[in-house]
PDB file of N, H, CA, C and O in Angstrom:
ATOM      1  N   MET A   1       0.720   6.991 -13.042  1.00  0.00           N
ATOM      2  CA  MET A   1      -0.679   7.065 -13.478  1.00  0.00           C
ATOM      3  C   MET A   1      -0.742   8.586 -13.960  1.00  0.00           C
ATOM      4  O   MET A   1      -0.405   9.595 -13.340  1.00  0.00           O
ATOM      5  N   LEU A   2      -1.424   8.423 -15.620  1.00  0.00           N
ATOM      6  H   LEU A   2      -1.697   7.603 -16.124  1.00  0.00           H
ATOM      7  CA  LEU A   2      -1.414  10.263 -15.977  1.00  0.00           C
ATOM      8  C   LEU A   2      -2.908  10.034 -16.226  1.00  0.00           C
ATOM      9  O   LEU A   2      -3.665   9.250 -16.798  1.00  0.00           O
ATOM     10  N   VAL A   3      -2.918  11.226 -15.430  1.00  0.00           N
ATOM     11  H   VAL A   3      -2.303  11.863 -14.965  1.00  0.00           H
ATOM     12  CA  VAL A   3      -4.572  12.150 -15.559  1.00  0.00           C
ATOM     13  C   VAL A   3      -4.171  13.117 -16.659  1.00  0.00           C
ATOM     14  O   VAL A   3      -3.037  13.596 -16.684  1.00  0.00           O
ATOM     15  N   ARG A   4      -5.184  13.434 -17.656  1.00  0.00           N
ATOM     16  H   ARG A   4      -6.105  13.044 -17.635  1.00  0.00           H
ATOM     17  CA  ARG A   4      -5.071  14.433 -18.699  1.00  0.00           C
ATOM     18  C   ARG A   4      -6.056  15.610 -18.112  1.00  0.00           C
ATOM     19  O   ARG A   4      -6.789  15.385 -17.149  1.00  0.00           O
ATOM     20  N   ASP A   5      -6.018  16.735 -18.694  1.00  0.00           N
ATOM     21  H   ASP A   5      -5.422  16.919 -19.476  1.00  0.00           H
ATOM     22  CA  ASP A   5      -6.666  18.063 -18.084  1.00  0.00           C
ATOM     23  C   ASP A   5      -8.089  17.656 -18.075  1.00  0.00           C
ATOM     24  O   ASP A   5      -8.858  18.095 -17.220  1.00  0.00           O
ATOM     25  N   GLU A   6      -8.494  16.764 -19.073  1.00  0.00           N
ATOM     26  H   GLU A   6      -7.869  16.407 -19.767  1.00  0.00           H
ATOM     27  CA  GLU A   6     -10.158  16.739 -19.078  1.00  0.00           C
ATOM     28  C   GLU A   6     -10.460  15.648 -18.317  1.00  0.00           C
ATOM     29  O   GLU A   6     -11.675  15.447 -18.310  1.00  0.00           O
ATOM     30  N   GLU A   7      -9.756  14.770 -17.595  1.00  0.00           N
ATOM     31  H   GLU A   7      -8.769  14.933 -17.600  1.00  0.00           H
ATOM     32  CA  GLU A   7      -9.751  13.775 -17.084  1.00  0.00           C
ATOM     33  C   GLU A   7     -10.151  14.066 -15.202  1.00  0.00           C
ATOM     34  O   GLU A   7      -9.905  15.132 -14.638  1.00  0.00           O
ATOM     35  N   THR A   8     -10.762  12.909 -14.549  1.00  0.00           N
ATOM     36  H   THR A   8     -10.962  12.044 -15.008  1.00  0.00           H
ATOM     37  CA  THR A   8     -10.896  13.261 -13.290  1.00  0.00           C
ATOM     38  C   THR A   8     -11.145  11.509 -12.783  1.00  0.00           C
ATOM     39  O   THR A   8     -11.638  10.484 -13.252  1.00  0.00           O
ATOM     40  N   ILE A   9     -10.414  11.993 -11.462  1.00  0.00           N
ATOM     41  H   ILE A   9     -10.013  12.826 -11.081  1.00  0.00           H
ATOM     42  CA  ILE A   9     -10.491  10.577 -10.696  1.00  0.00           C
ATOM     43  C   ILE A   9     -11.306  10.854  -9.365  1.00  0.00           C
ATOM     44  O   ILE A   9     -11.036  11.854  -8.700  1.00  0.00           O
ATOM     45  N   LYS A  10     -12.084  10.166  -9.057  1.00  0.00           N
ATOM     46  H   LYS A  10     -12.303   9.354  -9.597  1.00  0.00           H
ATOM     47  CA  LYS A  10     -12.999  10.134  -7.423  1.00  0.00           C
ATOM     48  C   LYS A  10     -12.721   9.263  -6.966  1.00  0.00           C
ATOM     49  O   LYS A  10     -12.799   8.127  -7.434  1.00  0.00           O
ATOM     50  N   ILE A  11     -12.099   9.781  -5.334  1.00  0.00           N
ATOM     51  H   ILE A  11     -12.035  10.704  -4.953  1.00  0.00           H
ATOM     52  CA  ILE A  11     -11.535   8.967  -4.539  1.00  0.00           C
ATOM     53  C   ILE A  11     -12.981   9.248  -3.405  1.00  0.00           C
ATOM     54  O   ILE A  11     -13.624  10.295  -3.481  1.00  0.00           O
ATOM     55  N   ASN A  12     -13.233   8.453  -2.678  1.00  0.00           N
ATOM     56  H   ASN A  12     -12.711   7.603  -2.616  1.00  0.00           H
ATOM     57  CA  ASN A  12     -13.963   8.436  -1.463  1.00  0.00           C
ATOM     58  C   ASN A  12     -13.085   8.403  -0.293  1.00  0.00           C
ATOM     59  O   ASN A  12     -12.241   7.545  -0.038  1.00  0.00           O
ATOM     60  N   ILE A  13     -13.444   9.635   0.513  1.00  0.00           N
ATOM     61  H   ILE A  13     -14.130  10.333   0.306  1.00  0.00           H
ATOM     62  CA  ILE A  13     -12.196   9.625   1.757  1.00  0.00           C
ATOM     63  C   ILE A  13     -13.259   9.329   2.754  1.00  0.00           C
ATOM     64  O   ILE A  13     -14.303   9.917   2.473  1.00  0.00           O
ATOM     65  N   PRO A  14     -13.318   8.650   3.759  1.00  0.00           N
ATOM     66  CA  PRO A  14     -13.694   8.324   4.749  1.00  0.00           C
ATOM     67  C   PRO A  14     -14.096   9.390   5.809  1.00  0.00           C
ATOM     68  O   PRO A  14     -13.114  10.088   6.064  1.00  0.00           O
ATOM     69  N   LEU A  15     -14.935   9.671   6.347  1.00  0.00           N
ATOM     70  H   LEU A  15     -15.733   9.104   6.141  1.00  0.00           H
ATOM     71  CA  LEU A  15     -14.760  10.779   7.396  1.00  0.00           C
ATOM     72  C   LEU A  15     -13.663  10.950   7.873  1.00  0.00           C
ATOM     73  O   LEU A  15     -12.731  11.670   7.513  1.00  0.00           O
ATOM     74  N   PHE A  16     -13.802  10.159   8.837  1.00  0.00           N
ATOM     75  H   PHE A  16     -14.559   9.574   9.129  1.00  0.00           H
ATOM     76  CA  PHE A  16     -12.790   9.887   9.889  1.00  0.00           C
ATOM     77  C   PHE A  16     -11.513  10.329   9.687  1.00  0.00           C
ATOM     78  O   PHE A  16     -10.871  10.927  10.551  1.00  0.00           O
ATOM     79  N   LEU A  17     -11.015  10.005   8.334  1.00  0.00           N
ATOM     80  H   LEU A  17     -11.536   9.520   7.633  1.00  0.00           H
ATOM     81  CA  LEU A  17      -9.757  10.635   7.974  1.00  0.00           C
ATOM     82  C   LEU A  17      -9.499  11.902   7.583  1.00  0.00           C
ATOM     83  O   LEU A  17      -8.307  12.181   7.453  1.00  0.00           O
ATOM     84  N   LEU A  18     -10.356  12.803   7.345  1.00  0.00           N
ATOM     85  H   LEU A  18     -11.324  12.576   7.451  1.00  0.00           H
ATOM     86  CA  LEU A  18     -10.524  14.046   7.518  1.00  0.00           C
ATOM     87  C   LEU A  18     -10.017  14.767   8.231  1.00  0.00           C
ATOM     88  O   LEU A  18      -9.703  14.197   9.276  1.00  0.00           O
ATOM     89  N   PRO A  19      -9.697  16.036   8.194  1.00  0.00           N
ATOM     90  CA  PRO A  19      -9.177  17.031   9.697  1.00  0.00           C
ATOM     91  C   PRO A  19     -10.448  17.418  10.225  1.00  0.00           C
ATOM     92  O   PRO A  19     -11.418  17.923   9.660  1.00  0.00           O
ATOM     93  N   VAL A  20     -10.253  17.072  11.468  1.00  0.00           N
ATOM     94  H   VAL A  20      -9.465  16.662  11.927  1.00  0.00           H
ATOM     95  CA  VAL A  20     -11.505  17.807  12.591  1.00  0.00           C
ATOM     96  C   VAL A  20     -11.604  19.379  12.215  1.00  0.00           C
ATOM     97  O   VAL A  20     -10.765  20.280  12.230  1.00  0.00           O
ATOM     98  N   GLY A  21     -12.911  19.338  11.887  1.00  0.00           N
ATOM     99  H   GLY A  21     -13.593  18.607  11.875  1.00  0.00           H
ATOM    100  CA  GLY A  21     -13.622  20.616  11.742  1.00  0.00           C
ATOM    101  C   GLY A  21     -14.204  20.519  10.227  1.00  0.00           C
ATOM    102  O   GLY A  21     -15.275  21.027   9.892  1.00  0.00           O
ATOM    103  N   SER A  22     -13.473  19.903   9.491  1.00  0.00           N
ATOM    104  H   SER A  22     -12.604  19.491   9.763  1.00  0.00           H
ATOM    105  CA  SER A  22     -13.364  19.843   7.819  1.00  0.00           C
ATOM    106  C   SER A  22     -15.199  19.911   7.558  1.00  0.00           C
ATOM    107  O   SER A  22     -15.994  19.153   8.114  1.00  0.00           O
ATOM    108  N   ARG A  23     -15.574  21.051   6.547  1.00  0.00           N
ATOM    109  H   ARG A  23     -14.928  21.667   6.095  1.00  0.00           H
ATOM    110  CA  ARG A  23     -16.755  20.943   6.056  1.00  0.00           C
ATOM    111  C   ARG A  23     -16.980  20.887   4.467  1.00  0.00           C
ATOM    112  O   ARG A  23     -16.073  20.532   3.714  1.00  0.00           O
ATOM    113  N   GLU A  24     -18.273  21.268   4.004  1.00  0.00           N
ATOM    114  H   GLU A  24     -19.010  21.557   4.616  1.00  0.00           H
ATOM    115  CA  GLU A  24     -18.484  20.972   2.597  1.00  0.00           C
ATOM    116  C   GLU A  24     -17.830  22.272   2.293  1.00  0.00           C
ATOM    117  O   GLU A  24     -17.868  23.290   2.984  1.00  0.00           O
ATOM    118  N   GLY A  25     -17.071  22.042   0.871  1.00  0.00           N
ATOM    119  H   GLY A  25     -17.041  21.215   0.309  1.00  0.00           H
ATOM    120  CA  GLY A  25     -16.460  23.332   0.416  1.00  0.00           C
ATOM    121  C   GLY A  25     -15.206  23.630   0.968  1.00  0.00           C
ATOM    122  O   GLY A  25     -14.520  24.339   0.231  1.00  0.00           O
ATOM    123  N   ASP A  26     -14.793  23.373   1.825  1.00  0.00           N
ATOM    124  H   ASP A  26     -15.350  22.797   2.423  1.00  0.00           H
ATOM    125  CA  ASP A  26     -13.379  23.154   2.419  1.00  0.00           C
ATOM    126  C   ASP A  26     -12.107  22.872   1.232  1.00  0.00           C
ATOM    127  O   ASP A  26     -12.214  21.833   0.582  1.00  0.00           O
ATOM    128  N   ILE A  27     -11.359  23.441   1.054  1.00  0.00           N
ATOM    129  H   ILE A  27     -11.272  24.285   1.583  1.00  0.00           H
ATOM    130  CA  ILE A  27     -10.244  23.233   0.230  1.00  0.00           C
ATOM    131  C   ILE A  27      -8.992  22.165   1.177  1.00  0.00           C
ATOM    132  O   ILE A  27      -8.284  22.671   2.048  1.00  0.00           O
ATOM    133  N   LEU A  28      -8.917  20.836   0.851  1.00  0.00           N
ATOM    134  H   LEU A  28      -9.492  20.425   0.143  1.00  0.00           H
ATOM    135  CA  LEU A  28      -7.714  20.333   1.550  1.00  0.00           C
ATOM    136  C   LEU A  28      -6.801  20.216   0.845  1.00  0.00           C
ATOM    137  O   LEU A  28      -6.916  20.268  -0.380  1.00  0.00           O
ATOM    138  N   ASP A  29      -5.793  20.050   1.398  1.00  0.00           N
ATOM    139  H   ASP A  29      -5.700  20.008   2.393  1.00  0.00           H
ATOM    140  CA  ASP A  29      -4.340  19.637   0.838  1.00  0.00           C
ATOM    141  C   ASP A  29      -4.048  18.211   0.890  1.00  0.00           C
ATOM    142  O   ASP A  29      -3.905  17.818   2.048  1.00  0.00           O
ATOM    143  N   ILE A  30      -3.917  17.327   0.008  1.00  0.00           N
ATOM    144  H   ILE A  30      -4.033  17.646  -0.932  1.00  0.00           H
ATOM    145  CA  ILE A  30      -3.733  15.806   0.051  1.00  0.00           C
ATOM    146  C   ILE A  30      -2.624  15.791  -0.911  1.00  0.00           C
ATOM    147  O   ILE A  30      -2.526  16.374  -1.991  1.00  0.00           O
ATOM    148  N   THR A  31      -1.681  14.884  -0.207  1.00  0.00           N
ATOM    149  H   THR A  31      -1.761  14.410   0.670  1.00  0.00           H
ATOM    150  CA  THR A  31      -0.353  14.486  -0.871  1.00  0.00           C
ATOM    151  C   THR A  31      -0.556  13.041  -0.530  1.00  0.00           C
ATOM    152  O   THR A  31      -1.018  12.478   0.463  1.00  0.00           O
ATOM    153  N   ILE A  32       0.216  12.383  -2.318  1.00  0.00           N
ATOM    154  H   ILE A  32       0.591  12.841  -3.124  1.00  0.00           H
ATOM    155  CA  ILE A  32       0.430  10.996  -2.051  1.00  0.00           C
ATOM    156  C   ILE A  32       1.677  10.738  -2.478  1.00  0.00           C
ATOM    157  O   ILE A  32       1.906  11.151  -3.615  1.00  0.00           O
ATOM    158  N   ALA A  33       2.570  10.177  -1.919  1.00  0.00           N
ATOM    159  H   ALA A  33       2.384   9.841  -0.995  1.00  0.00           H
ATOM    160  CA  ALA A  33       4.113  10.193  -2.252  1.00  0.00           C
ATOM    161  C   ALA A  33       4.291   8.754  -2.012  1.00  0.00           C
ATOM    162  O   ALA A  33       3.618   8.243  -1.116  1.00  0.00           O
ATOM    163  N   ARG A  34       5.256   7.902  -2.816  1.00  0.00           N
ATOM    164  H   ARG A  34       5.803   8.317  -3.543  1.00  0.00           H
ATOM    165  CA  ARG A  34       5.794   6.549  -3.108  1.00  0.00           C
ATOM    166  C   ARG A  34       6.605   6.445  -2.035  1.00  0.00           C
ATOM    167  O   ARG A  34       7.124   7.513  -1.708  1.00  0.00           O
ATOM    168  N   ASP A  35       6.851   5.609  -1.454  1.00  0.00           N
ATOM    169  H   ASP A  35       6.430   4.742  -1.719  1.00  0.00           H
ATOM    170  CA  ASP A  35       8.377   5.193  -0.321  1.00  0.00           C
ATOM    171  C   ASP A  35       8.729   3.913  -0.821  1.00  0.00           C
ATOM    172  O   ASP A  35       8.225   2.790  -0.836  1.00  0.00           O
ATOM    173  N   ALA A  36       9.985   4.578  -1.311  1.00  0.00           N
ATOM    174  H   ALA A  36      10.395   5.490  -1.298  1.00  0.00           H
ATOM    175  CA  ALA A  36      10.587   3.407  -1.978  1.00  0.00           C
ATOM    176  C   ALA A  36      11.431   2.704  -0.648  1.00  0.00           C
ATOM    177  O   ALA A  36      12.037   1.668  -0.924  1.00  0.00           O
ATOM    178  N   LYS A  37      11.486   3.028   0.292  1.00  0.00           N
ATOM    179  H   LYS A  37      10.994   3.869   0.516  1.00  0.00           H
ATOM    180  CA  LYS A  37      12.272   2.470   1.208  1.00  0.00           C
ATOM    181  C   LYS A  37      11.648   1.218   1.927  1.00  0.00           C
ATOM    182  O   LYS A  37      12.119   0.089   2.068  1.00  0.00           O
ATOM    183  N   ASP A  38      10.389   1.775   2.360  1.00  0.00           N
ATOM    184  H   ASP A  38      10.007   2.692   2.245  1.00  0.00           H
ATOM    185  CA  ASP A  38       9.593   1.317   2.648  1.00  0.00           C
ATOM    186  C   ASP A  38       8.950  -0.200   1.872  1.00  0.00           C
ATOM    187  O   ASP A  38       8.622  -1.282   2.358  1.00  0.00           O
ATOM    188  N   THR A  39       8.964   0.370   0.347  1.00  0.00           N
ATOM    189  H   THR A  39       9.231   1.249  -0.048  1.00  0.00           H
ATOM    190  CA  THR A  39       8.707  -0.854  -0.202  1.00  0.00           C
ATOM    191  C   THR A  39       9.543  -1.764  -0.574  1.00  0.00           C
ATOM    192  O   THR A  39       9.174  -2.861  -0.994  1.00  0.00           O
ATOM    193  N   GLU A  40      10.916  -1.365  -0.448  1.00  0.00           N
ATOM    194  H   GLU A  40      11.216  -0.474  -0.108  1.00  0.00           H
ATOM    195  CA  GLU A  40      11.891  -2.476  -0.509  1.00  0.00           C
ATOM    196  C   GLU A  40      11.864  -3.338   0.479  1.00  0.00           C
ATOM    197  O   GLU A  40      12.003  -4.551   0.321  1.00  0.00           O
ATOM    198  N   ALA A  41      11.683  -2.776   1.556  1.00  0.00           N
ATOM    199  H   ALA A  41      11.570  -1.791   1.684  1.00  0.00           H
ATOM    200  CA  ALA A  41      11.836  -3.499   3.315  1.00  0.00           C
ATOM    201  C   ALA A  41      10.780  -4.377   3.071  1.00  0.00           C
ATOM    202  O   ALA A  41      11.066  -5.485   3.525  1.00  0.00           O
ATOM    203  N   ALA A  42       9.211  -4.339   2.322  1.00  0.00           N
ATOM    204  H   ALA A  42       8.978  -3.439   1.953  1.00  0.00           H
ATOM    205  CA  ALA A  42       8.000  -4.831   2.866  1.00  0.00           C
ATOM    206  C   ALA A  42       8.500  -5.939   1.665  1.00  0.00           C
ATOM    207  O   ALA A  42       8.336  -7.133   1.913  1.00  0.00           O
ATOM    208  N   LYS A  43       9.200  -5.483   0.171  1.00  0.00           N
ATOM    209  H   LYS A  43       9.334  -4.513  -0.031  1.00  0.00           H
ATOM    210  CA  LYS A  43       9.621  -6.870  -0.713  1.00  0.00           C
ATOM    211  C   LYS A  43      10.585  -7.526   0.179  1.00  0.00           C
ATOM    212  O   LYS A  43      10.574  -8.687  -0.231  1.00  0.00           O
ATOM    213  N   GLU A  44      11.290  -7.474   1.012  1.00  0.00           N
ATOM    214  H   GLU A  44      11.299  -6.531   1.345  1.00  0.00           H
ATOM    215  CA  GLU A  44      12.443  -8.537   1.637  1.00  0.00           C
ATOM    216  C   GLU A  44      11.637  -9.515   2.573  1.00  0.00           C
ATOM    217  O   GLU A  44      11.538 -10.738   2.672  1.00  0.00           O
ATOM    218  N   ARG A  45      11.146  -8.500   3.166  1.00  0.00           N
ATOM    219  H   ARG A  45      11.226  -7.507   3.086  1.00  0.00           H
ATOM    220  CA  ARG A  45      10.264  -9.342   4.083  1.00  0.00           C
ATOM    221  C   ARG A  45       9.265 -10.492   4.051  1.00  0.00           C
ATOM    222  O   ARG A  45       9.016 -11.249   4.989  1.00  0.00           O
ATOM    223  N   ALA A  46       8.697 -10.511   2.759  1.00  0.00           N
ATOM    224  H   ALA A  46       8.899  -9.896   1.996  1.00  0.00           H
ATOM    225  CA  ALA A  46       7.757 -10.904   1.955  1.00  0.00           C
ATOM    226  C   ALA A  46       8.706 -12.167   1.481  1.00  0.00           C
ATOM    227  O   ALA A  46       8.397 -13.344   1.668  1.00  0.00           O
ATOM    228  N   SER A  47      10.146 -11.634   0.710  1.00  0.00           N
ATOM    229  H   SER A  47      10.397 -10.678   0.558  1.00  0.00           H
ATOM    230  CA  SER A  47      10.553 -12.678   0.079  1.00  0.00           C
ATOM    231  C   SER A  47      11.667 -13.576   1.104  1.00  0.00           C
ATOM    232  O   SER A  47      12.472 -14.411   0.691  1.00  0.00           O
ATOM    233  N   ASN A  48      11.495 -13.214   2.341  1.00  0.00           N
ATOM    234  H   ASN A  48      10.841 -12.537   2.676  1.00  0.00           H
ATOM    235  CA  ASN A  48      11.850 -13.744   3.540  1.00  0.00           C
ATOM    236  C   ASN A  48      10.930 -15.045   3.875  1.00  0.00           C
ATOM    237  O   ASN A  48      11.305 -16.217   3.865  1.00  0.00           O
ATOM    238  N   LEU A  49       9.799 -14.610   4.135  1.00  0.00           N
ATOM    239  H   LEU A  49       9.495 -13.658   4.143  1.00  0.00           H
ATOM    240  CA  LEU A  49       8.840 -15.359   4.094  1.00  0.00           C
ATOM    241  C   LEU A  49       8.500 -16.559   3.542  1.00  0.00           C
ATOM    242  O   LEU A  49       8.167 -17.693   3.886  1.00  0.00           O
ATOM    243  N   LEU A  50       8.747 -15.756   2.336  1.00  0.00           N
ATOM    244  H   LEU A  50       9.017 -14.835   2.056  1.00  0.00           H
ATOM    245  CA  LEU A  50       8.504 -17.534   0.972  1.00  0.00           C
ATOM    246  C   LEU A  50       9.721 -18.078   0.940  1.00  0.00           C
ATOM    247  O   LEU A  50       9.840 -19.118   0.293  1.00  0.00           O
ATOM    248  N   GLU A  51      10.886 -17.521   1.614  1.00  0.00           N
ATOM    249  H   GLU A  51      10.788 -16.676   2.140  1.00  0.00           H
ATOM    250  CA  GLU A  51      11.759 -18.670   1.328  1.00  0.00           C
ATOM    251  C   GLU A  51      11.759 -19.503   2.562  1.00  0.00           C
ATOM    252  O   GLU A  51      12.364 -20.563   2.400  1.00  0.00           O
ATOM    253  N   LYS A  52      11.176 -19.303   3.939  1.00  0.00           N
ATOM    254  H   LYS A  52      10.684 -18.442   4.071  1.00  0.00           H
ATOM    255  CA  LYS A  52      10.661 -20.001   4.804  1.00  0.00           C
ATOM    256  C   LYS A  52      10.189 -21.330   4.844  1.00  0.00           C
ATOM    257  O   LYS A  52      10.511 -22.368   5.423  1.00  0.00           O
ATOM    258  N   LEU A  53       8.881 -20.781   3.635  1.00  0.00           N
ATOM    259  H   LEU A  53       8.619 -19.938   3.165  1.00  0.00           H
ATOM    260  CA  LEU A  53       7.752 -21.737   3.605  1.00  0.00           C
ATOM    261  C   LEU A  53       8.277 -22.726   2.760  1.00  0.00           C
ATOM    262  O   LEU A  53       7.960 -23.910   2.872  1.00  0.00           O
ATOM    263  N   LYS A  54       9.393 -22.124   1.570  1.00  0.00           N
ATOM    264  H   LYS A  54       9.651 -21.162   1.479  1.00  0.00           H
ATOM    265  CA  LYS A  54       9.533 -23.360   0.538  1.00  0.00           C
ATOM    266  C   LYS A  54      10.626 -24.160   1.405  1.00  0.00           C
ATOM    267  O   LYS A  54      10.569 -25.372   1.196  1.00  0.00           O
ATOM    268  N   ASN A  55      11.696 -23.729   2.410  1.00  0.00           N
ATOM    269  H   ASN A  55      11.743 -22.745   2.579  1.00  0.00           H
ATOM    270  CA  ASN A  55      12.498 -24.488   3.219  1.00  0.00           C
ATOM    271  C   ASN A  55      11.264 -25.503   3.954  1.00  0.00           C
ATOM    272  O   ASN A  55      11.298 -26.706   3.696  1.00  0.00           O
ATOM    273  N   LYS A  56      10.274 -25.002   4.797  1.00  0.00           N
ATOM    274  H   LYS A  56      10.246 -24.025   5.007  1.00  0.00           H
ATOM    275  CA  LYS A  56       9.542 -25.855   4.936  1.00  0.00           C
ATOM    276  C   LYS A  56       9.084 -26.907   4.777  1.00  0.00           C
ATOM    277  O   LYS A  56       9.117 -28.004   5.334  1.00  0.00           O
ATOM    278  N   ASN A  57       8.509 -26.332   3.693  1.00  0.00           N
ATOM    279  H   ASN A  57       8.482 -25.440   3.240  1.00  0.00           H
ATOM    280  CA  ASN A  57       8.165 -27.484   2.529  1.00  0.00           C
ATOM    281  C   ASN A  57       8.923 -28.877   2.240  1.00  0.00           C
ATOM    282  O   ASN A  57       8.642 -30.073   2.313  1.00  0.00           O
ATOM    283  N   GLU A  58      10.098 -28.044   1.852  1.00  0.00           N
ATOM    284  H   GLU A  58      10.326 -27.073   1.793  1.00  0.00           H
ATOM    285  CA  GLU A  58      11.109 -29.167   1.490  1.00  0.00           C
ATOM    286  C   GLU A  58      11.259 -30.071   2.495  1.00  0.00           C
ATOM    287  O   GLU A  58      11.226 -31.274   2.235  1.00  0.00           O
ATOM    288  N   ALA A  59      11.430 -29.648   3.677  1.00  0.00           N
ATOM    289  H   ALA A  59      11.458 -28.671   3.888  1.00  0.00           H
ATOM    290  CA  ALA A  59      11.766 -30.632   4.997  1.00  0.00           C
ATOM    291  C   ALA A  59      10.665 -31.468   5.060  1.00  0.00           C
ATOM    292  O   ALA A  59      10.686 -32.698   5.022  1.00  0.00           O
ATOM    293  N   ASN A  60       9.569 -30.643   5.172  1.00  0.00           N
ATOM    294  H   ASN A  60       9.552 -29.644   5.203  1.00  0.00           H
ATOM    295  CA  ASN A  60       8.134 -32.013   4.792  1.00  0.00           C
ATOM    296  C   ASN A  60       8.754 -32.976   4.352  1.00  0.00           C
ATOM    297  O   ASN A  60       9.158 -34.010   4.884  1.00  0.00           O
ATOM    298  N   PHE A  61       8.853 -32.298   2.609  1.00  0.00           N
ATOM    299  H   PHE A  61       8.526 -31.458   2.176  1.00  0.00           H
ATOM    300  CA  PHE A  61       8.488 -33.476   1.550  1.00  0.00           C
ATOM    301  C   PHE A  61       9.711 -34.537   2.091  1.00  0.00           C
ATOM    302  O   PHE A  61       9.410 -35.697   1.811  1.00  0.00           O
ATOM    303  N   ASP A  62      10.887 -34.430   2.727  1.00  0.00           N
ATOM    304  H   ASP A  62      11.132 -33.487   2.955  1.00  0.00           H
ATOM    305  CA  ASP A  62      12.059 -35.314   2.900  1.00  0.00           C
ATOM    306  C   ASP A  62      11.474 -36.509   3.533  1.00  0.00           C
ATOM    307  O   ASP A  62      11.549 -37.691   3.197  1.00  0.00           O
ATOM    308  N   TYR A  63      10.946 -36.009   4.404  1.00  0.00           N
ATOM    309  H   TYR A  63      10.886 -35.049   4.676  1.00  0.00           H
ATOM    310  CA  TYR A  63      10.292 -37.036   5.742  1.00  0.00           C
ATOM    311  C   TYR A  63       9.342 -37.791   5.077  1.00  0.00           C
ATOM    312  O   TYR A  63       9.244 -38.804   5.769  1.00  0.00           O
ATOM    313  N   GLU A  64       8.483 -37.905   4.013  1.00  0.00           N
ATOM    314  H   GLU A  64       8.562 -37.083   3.450  1.00  0.00           H
ATOM    315  CA  GLU A  64       7.857 -38.617   3.257  1.00  0.00           C
ATOM    316  C   GLU A  64       7.882 -39.506   2.547  1.00  0.00           C
ATOM    317  O   GLU A  64       6.857 -39.860   1.965  1.00  0.00           O
TER     318      GLU A  64
END
């Protein structure tokens, strides 16, 4: 994502996610980072589940 100097992005953050005691006008430090390790693990889990479903469907198809 590319945000130019003249562009802004508005994100609504629920109050329960803000630090306790946060008030209007406070400056908050917010960091968003990509987690490559967890992303890869999630892809692997999804791939394994899809493979199980395909195998299950093939097994059911063989009996019909």
